[in-house]
N, C-alpha and C positions, 0 to 999 in steps of 0.2 A: 171258094167259101169265104165268107166275110167274118171277121173277128167280132163276136158279140160285145166284148168289152170295149173295143174301139168305137163301135156304134153308139154305146151308152155315153162314152166320153164326148163324142161328137155332138150328141143331143144336148149335153150339159153346157156346151159352148164355153168352155173355160177361157177366161181372160186374165191376163196378168195385171193386177193393180200395180205391182212393181215387180221387177225381176232382179235376181242377183245370182251370180255364180258363186259357189262356195268351193274353195280348194283347201285341202288339208292333208296332213301326213302325221303319222305317229298317233299318240293318244290325245284326242281332243273331243269336245262336245259342243253342240248348240242346243239351247233349251228354250222352248216357247211354252209359257205356262198357260196362256189362253190363245186359241186359234183366231177367234173373232170372225174370220172369213175362211172359206175353203182354201186349201193350199194343195198345190201339186208340184211334182218334181220328177225330173227324168235323169237317170244315172247315165252319164256319157262316158265316163272313164272311172276305173277303179271299182271299189265297193265300200260299203259302210254298214254299220248296224243301226237300225232304226228302232228306237224304243218309245212306245207311246204308253203313258201312265195306265196301269191296269191291264196291259197286254204283254204277251211274251215278245221279246225282241225278234226282229225280222232282218235278215241279211238282204241288203239291197245291192244288186250287181248291175254291170253294164247292160243296157237295154231295158231295165226295169222302169215302170212308171208307177208313181205313188200319188194316190189322191186321199187327202185328209179332209173330213167333214168340217163344217164351220165350228162346231163345238164337240168336245169329247162326249160320247154317248154314255150317260149314266142313267140307270133305271132304278127308281126307289123300290124297296122291297114291297111285295104285294101281301097284304094281310087278309086271309080269308075271313068272310063274315061267319059269325056263329049261327 
């Protein structure tokens, strides 16, 4: 059986505009205020907590794949018509 998520990722054809390995220990953080482009990452060692504005933190562990959209999703409130 094929993995449906892997098929979706393959169809998206993600390409690295640039790549960078990030290594850290102890308490540290990286913050991106605007994505601008989709971003993806694979956790190859250790674990971390991923916090995206407006969302609950998620623990990312070895073997996890993270795909972030080009822009944070924000929906304006819908006002019903009278």
